[in-house]
C-alpha positions as CSV (number, residue, x, y, z in Angstrom):
1,M,-21.6,20.1,-11.6
2,P,-18.2,21.8,-11.8
3,A,-16.6,22.8,-8.5
4,Q,-13.3,24.7,-8.7
5,G,-11.9,22.4,-11.4
6,Q,-13.6,19.2,-10.4
7,R,-16.9,17.7,-11.4
8,L,-19.2,16.5,-8.7
9,G,-21.8,13.7,-8.9
10,T,-23.7,11.2,-6.8
11,A,-24.0,7.4,-6.6
12,T,-26.9,5.6,-4.8
13,L,-26.6,2.7,-2.4
14,E,-29.3,0.0,-2.3
15,D,-30.9,1.7,0.8
16,G,-31.2,4.9,-1.2
17,N,-28.4,6.8,0.5
18,R,-26.5,9.0,-1.8
19,V,-22.7,9.0,-2.0
20,A,-20.9,12.0,-3.4
21,F,-18.0,11.7,-5.7
22,A,-15.7,14.1,-7.6
23,V,-14.1,13.6,-11.0
24,T,-10.9,15.3,-12.3
25,G,-8.8,14.9,-15.4
26,S,-9.4,12.7,-18.4
27,G,-8.4,9.3,-19.6
28,P,-8.9,5.8,-18.3
29,P,-10.5,5.7,-14.8
30,L,-8.5,5.7,-11.6
31,L,-10.8,5.1,-8.7
32,L,-9.4,6.2,-5.3
33,V,-10.7,4.5,-2.2
34,P,-10.3,7.1,0.5
35,G,-8.6,6.9,3.9
36,W,-10.3,7.4,7.2
37,L,-12.2,10.6,6.5
38,S,-12.8,12.7,3.4
39,H,-14.7,15.7,2.0
40,V,-14.2,15.9,-1.7
41,E,-15.1,19.6,-1.8
42,L,-13.1,20.9,1.2
43,G,-10.2,18.6,0.4
44,W,-9.9,20.2,-3.0
45,E,-9.4,23.6,-1.2
46,I,-6.3,22.4,0.7
47,P,-3.4,23.2,-1.7
48,A,-1.3,20.1,-0.9
49,E,-4.2,17.8,-1.4
50,R,-5.4,19.5,-4.6
51,R,-1.8,19.4,-6.1
52,F,-1.6,15.7,-5.3
53,H,-4.9,14.8,-6.9
54,Q,-4.2,17.0,-9.9
55,A,-0.9,15.2,-10.4
56,L,-2.7,11.8,-10.4
57,S,-5.4,13.1,-12.8
58,T,-3.0,14.1,-15.5
59,G,-3.6,11.3,-18.0
60,R,-6.3,9.6,-15.9
61,T,-9.8,10.3,-14.9
62,L,-9.4,10.4,-11.1
63,V,-12.5,9.6,-9.1
64,R,-12.6,10.3,-5.4
65,Y,-15.6,9.8,-3.2
66,D,-17.0,10.4,0.3
67,R,-18.1,7.3,2.1
68,P,-21.6,7.3,3.7
69,G,-21.7,9.8,6.6
70,C,-18.7,11.8,5.4
71,G,-18.3,15.0,3.5
72,L,-21.0,15.6,0.9
73,S,-22.5,12.2,1.2
74,D,-25.8,11.5,3.0
75,A,-25.8,11.1,6.8
76,Y,-25.4,7.5,8.0
77,D,-25.6,6.0,11.5
78,G,-25.7,2.3,10.7
79,P,-22.9,-0.2,11.3
80,R,-19.5,0.3,9.7
81,T,-18.6,-2.9,7.9
82,L,-16.3,-4.1,5.1
83,E,-19.5,-5.0,3.2
84,L,-20.7,-1.4,3.3
85,E,-17.2,-0.3,2.1
86,L,-17.4,-2.7,-0.9
87,A,-21.0,-1.7,-1.7
88,T,-19.9,1.9,-1.8
89,V,-17.1,1.1,-4.3
90,A,-19.7,-0.8,-6.4
91,A,-22.2,2.1,-6.4
92,V,-19.6,4.7,-7.5
93,A,-18.3,2.4,-10.2
94,E,-21.9,1.8,-11.4
95,A,-22.6,5.6,-11.4
96,L,-19.5,6.1,-13.6
97,G,-20.5,3.3,-15.9
98,A,-17.0,1.9,-15.3
99,S,-16.7,-1.9,-15.7
100,R,-12.9,-1.9,-15.4
101,F,-10.6,0.6,-13.8
102,D,-7.3,1.1,-12.0
103,L,-7.8,1.1,-8.2
104,L,-5.9,3.1,-5.6
105,G,-6.5,2.6,-1.9
106,T,-4.8,4.8,0.7
107,S,-4.8,4.1,4.5
108,L,-8.1,2.6,5.4
109,G,-8.8,2.4,1.7
110,A,-5.9,0.1,1.1
111,P,-7.4,-3.0,2.8
112,V,-10.8,-2.2,1.3
113,A,-9.2,-1.9,-2.2
114,A,-7.3,-5.2,-1.7
115,Q,-10.5,-7.0,-0.7
116,W,-12.4,-5.6,-3.7
117,A,-9.6,-6.7,-6.0
118,A,-9.8,-10.2,-4.5
119,E,-13.5,-10.5,-4.8
120,R,-14.0,-8.7,-8.2
121,P,-10.8,-9.4,-10.2
122,E,-12.6,-8.8,-13.5
123,T,-13.0,-5.1,-12.6
124,V,-9.4,-4.2,-11.7
125,D,-6.7,-3.5,-14.2
126,R,-4.0,-2.4,-11.7
127,L,-4.0,-2.1,-8.0
128,V,-2.0,0.5,-5.9
129,L,-2.0,0.3,-2.1
130,Y,-0.5,3.1,0.0
131,G,0.0,3.3,3.7
132,G,-2.2,0.3,4.4
133,W,-2.3,-2.8,6.5
134,A,-3.4,-6.4,6.2
135,N,-4.6,-6.7,9.9
136,G,-5.9,-3.6,11.7
137,R,-5.5,-5.4,15.0
138,A,-1.8,-5.1,14.6
139,I,-1.9,-1.3,14.8
140,G,-0.9,-0.2,18.3
141,D,-1.6,-2.0,21.6
142,E,-5.0,-2.4,23.2
143,D,-4.6,0.5,25.6
144,S,-3.5,3.0,23.0
145,R,-6.3,1.9,20.7
146,R,-8.9,2.3,23.4
147,H,-7.5,5.8,24.4
148,V,-7.6,7.1,20.8
149,L,-11.1,5.8,20.1
150,G,-12.3,7.3,23.3
151,L,-10.8,10.6,22.7
152,V,-12.2,10.9,19.1
153,G,-15.6,9.8,20.2
154,T,-15.9,12.1,23.3
155,H,-13.6,15.0,22.5
156,W,-13.6,15.4,18.8
157,G,-11.7,18.7,18.9
158,L,-8.7,17.2,20.8
159,G,-9.0,14.0,18.9
160,S,-8.7,15.7,15.5
161,D,-5.7,17.7,16.8
162,L,-4.0,14.4,18.0
163,L,-4.6,12.6,14.7
164,T,-3.4,15.5,12.6
165,E,-0.1,15.4,14.5
166,L,0.0,11.6,14.0
167,Y,-1.0,11.6,10.3
168,A,0.8,14.8,9.1
169,P,3.8,15.7,11.3
170,D,5.6,17.2,8.3
171,A,2.8,19.6,7.3
172,D,3.5,23.3,7.6
173,P,1.4,25.1,10.3
174,S,-1.2,26.4,7.8
175,T,-1.8,23.0,6.2
176,R,-2.0,21.4,9.7
177,R,-4.7,23.9,10.8
178,A,-6.5,23.4,7.5
179,F,-6.4,19.6,7.8
180,T,-7.6,19.7,11.5
181,G,-10.6,21.8,10.5
182,Y,-11.2,19.6,7.4
183,Q,-11.4,16.5,9.6
184,R,-14.0,18.1,11.8
185,A,-16.1,19.3,8.9
186,A,-15.8,15.9,7.1
187,S,-17.5,13.9,9.9
188,S,-19.2,13.9,13.2
189,A,-17.4,12.5,16.3
190,G,-19.5,9.4,16.2
191,T,-18.8,8.7,12.6
192,A,-15.1,9.4,13.0
193,A,-14.9,7.0,15.9
194,A,-16.9,4.3,14.1
195,L,-14.7,4.5,11.0
196,L,-11.5,4.4,13.1
197,G,-12.9,1.4,14.9
198,L,-13.5,-0.3,11.6
199,A,-9.9,0.5,10.5
200,L,-8.5,-1.1,13.6
201,E,-10.6,-4.3,13.2
202,L,-10.3,-5.0,9.4
203,D,-8.4,-8.2,8.6
204,V,-8.1,-8.9,4.9
205,R,-5.2,-11.4,5.1
206,P,-7.4,-14.3,3.9
207,A,-8.3,-12.4,0.7
208,L,-4.8,-11.3,-0.4
209,A,-3.8,-14.5,-2.1
210,H,-6.8,-14.1,-4.4
211,V,-5.7,-10.7,-5.9
212,R,-4.9,-11.2,-9.5
213,A,-4.3,-7.6,-10.7
214,P,-0.7,-6.4,-11.0
215,T,-0.1,-4.6,-7.6
216,L,2.1,-1.9,-6.2
217,V,2.4,-1.5,-2.5
218,L,3.8,1.8,-1.2
219,H,4.7,2.6,2.4
220,R,6.7,5.3,4.1
221,R,9.4,3.9,6.4
222,E,8.6,6.0,9.4
223,D,4.8,6.2,9.1
224,R,3.6,6.7,12.6
225,A,0.0,5.7,11.9
226,A,0.4,2.4,10.0
227,P,3.3,0.1,10.9
228,L,5.8,-0.6,8.1
229,A,5.5,-4.3,8.9
230,Q,1.8,-4.2,8.0
231,G,2.6,-2.7,4.6
232,R,5.0,-5.5,4.0
233,A,2.3,-8.0,5.1
234,L,0.0,-6.6,2.3
235,A,2.8,-6.9,-0.3
236,S,3.9,-10.4,0.8
237,G,0.3,-11.7,0.8
238,I,-0.5,-10.6,-2.7
239,P,1.1,-12.7,-5.5
240,D,3.9,-10.9,-7.3
241,A,3.2,-7.6,-5.7
242,R,5.8,-4.9,-6.0
243,W,6.9,-3.5,-2.7
244,V,8.4,0.0,-2.4
245,E,9.5,1.7,0.8
246,L,9.5,5.5,0.7
247,E,11.3,8.0,2.9
248,G,9.2,10.0,5.3
249,R,6.9,9.7,8.3
250,S,3.7,11.4,7.3
251,H,0.8,9.0,6.8
252,L,-1.1,11.2,4.4
253,P,0.3,10.8,0.9
254,A,-0.2,14.4,-0.1
255,I,2.0,15.6,2.9
256,G,5.7,15.3,2.8
257,D,7.4,14.1,-0.3
258,A,4.2,13.7,-2.3
259,D,6.3,13.8,-5.5
260,A,7.8,10.4,-4.6
261,V,4.3,8.9,-4.2
262,V,3.0,10.4,-7.4
263,R,6.1,9.3,-9.4
264,Q,5.7,5.7,-8.2
265,V,2.0,5.6,-9.0
266,R,2.3,7.2,-12.4
267,G,5.2,5.0,-13.3
268,F,3.3,1.8,-12.3
269,L,0.2,3.0,-14.3
270,G,2.4,3.6,-17.4
271,L,2.1,7.4,-17.3
272,P,4.9,9.8,-18.0
273,R,6.7,11.7,-15.2
274,L,5.6,15.2,-14.3
275,R,7.7,18.2,-13.9
276,G,8.9,18.6,-10.3
277,E,6.6,21.4,-9.3
278,A,3.4,19.7,-10.4
279,A,3.6,17.2,-7.6
280,T,5.8,18.8,-4.9
281,G,4.1,22.3,-4.8
282,L,7.6,23.9,-4.5
283,T,7.7,27.4,-5.9
284,P,10.2,28.3,-8.6
285,R,12.3,30.1,-6.0
286,Q,12.2,27.1,-3.7
287,L,13.2,24.8,-6.5
288,E,16.1,27.1,-7.2
289,V,17.2,27.1,-3.5
290,A,16.9,23.3,-3.4
291,T,19.3,23.1,-6.3
292,L,21.8,25.3,-4.5
293,V,21.5,23.1,-1.4
294,A,22.3,20.1,-3.6
295,E,25.4,22.0,-4.8
296,G,26.6,22.1,-1.2
297,L,26.0,25.9,-0.6
298,T,25.4,27.1,2.9
299,N,22.5,29.5,3.8
300,R,25.0,32.4,3.6
301,D,26.3,31.2,0.2
302,I,22.7,30.9,-1.1
303,A,21.9,34.4,0.2
304,E,24.8,35.9,-1.7
305,R,24.1,33.9,-4.9
306,L,20.4,35.0,-4.9
307,H,20.9,38.5,-3.5
308,I,18.6,37.8,-0.5
309,T,19.2,38.0,3.2
310,E,20.6,35.0,5.0
311,R,17.4,34.7,7.1
312,S,15.4,34.5,3.9
313,A,17.6,31.7,2.6
314,E,17.2,29.9,5.9
315,S,13.4,30.3,5.7
316,H,13.3,28.9,2.1
317,V,15.3,25.8,3.2
318,E,13.1,25.2,6.2
319,R,9.9,25.5,4.0
320,I,11.4,23.1,1.5
321,R,12.2,20.5,4.2
322,L,8.6,20.8,5.6
323,R,7.0,20.6,2.2
324,L,9.0,17.5,1.2
325,G,8.9,15.9,4.7
326,F,12.6,15.8,5.1
327,R,14.7,16.4,8.2
328,S,18.1,17.3,6.7
329,R,19.7,19.2,3.9
330,A,21.3,15.9,2.8
331,Q,17.8,14.6,2.0
332,V,17.0,17.7,0.0
333,A,20.2,17.2,-1.9
334,A,19.5,13.6,-2.6
335,W,16.0,14.5,-3.8
336,V,17.4,17.0,-6.3
337,A,20.0,14.6,-7.5
338,E,17.4,11.9,-8.1
339,R,15.2,14.1,-10.2
340,G,18.0,15.7,-12.2
341,P,17.1,18.3,-14.8
342,E,13.4,18.4,-14.1
343,V,14.0,20.5,-10.9
344,R,16.7,22.8,-12.4
């Protein structure tokens, strides 16, 4: 069934529970193992997330799914285990008829994807891990873990607000509100707490040496949800993995400089680079302003050049920084210089 540019389907677990998945694009399959919570339909309605997935599905058949108890999938109140996570990947792959595919795991999906690649090497062509960890017990101290789990389980409204701030500090206000509502719609409080508990307990270190697929590990340097050291632990544990540190502090790959994530993933998969706006979501005017920032123009200079007010120029620069997850004009200038003609 088409749904606003994506095709929806269902896979079935051994217990009969149905798992919803969404397909976009065309080409060899790229299976995305989701982070903590997901809702394939509502996520597609958030512009930043939709742009990110569209960029990944240009030249690939991108497959996203809602794990049991989340989004459009059937309700589930059983135990949350790594075995269930792997069974869900298997069910989706079977429903697609895909015996081999590229595998992308983000956040909680990263250790799950690594474990799958270690146990089922014959199915994975290339493996990409973003914002993940090798040992969930290394995330935060015992008191902070207990506090967050308790807040999510008993005060889901406050919990989702807290985690939105943690996961997406660079999101603009409207995206932040949308993501907070999206989390609440994607899952009950009990499911959210159980999945967060699983994330904080997963330890895939013993499996990493058995990964045989070419692997790319991406991590933002200031990620406040997953320690950079744990990203390094994933990369160092997987033979010949490529390790790339990205600028930024947002945990969600679609927030902040999503273009950098997309560029790394597409390059690793052998896909051509996209035009700047396809992944960043900057408007043509914002791309123009970013170029002028790179030329060293002040807000007043930009206003005079574009025949707009100085306040409008300042607003454009602020939105560009928020969209890309940057803190300074210098970072915007470096971003433009790195991409060259594609943003001009």
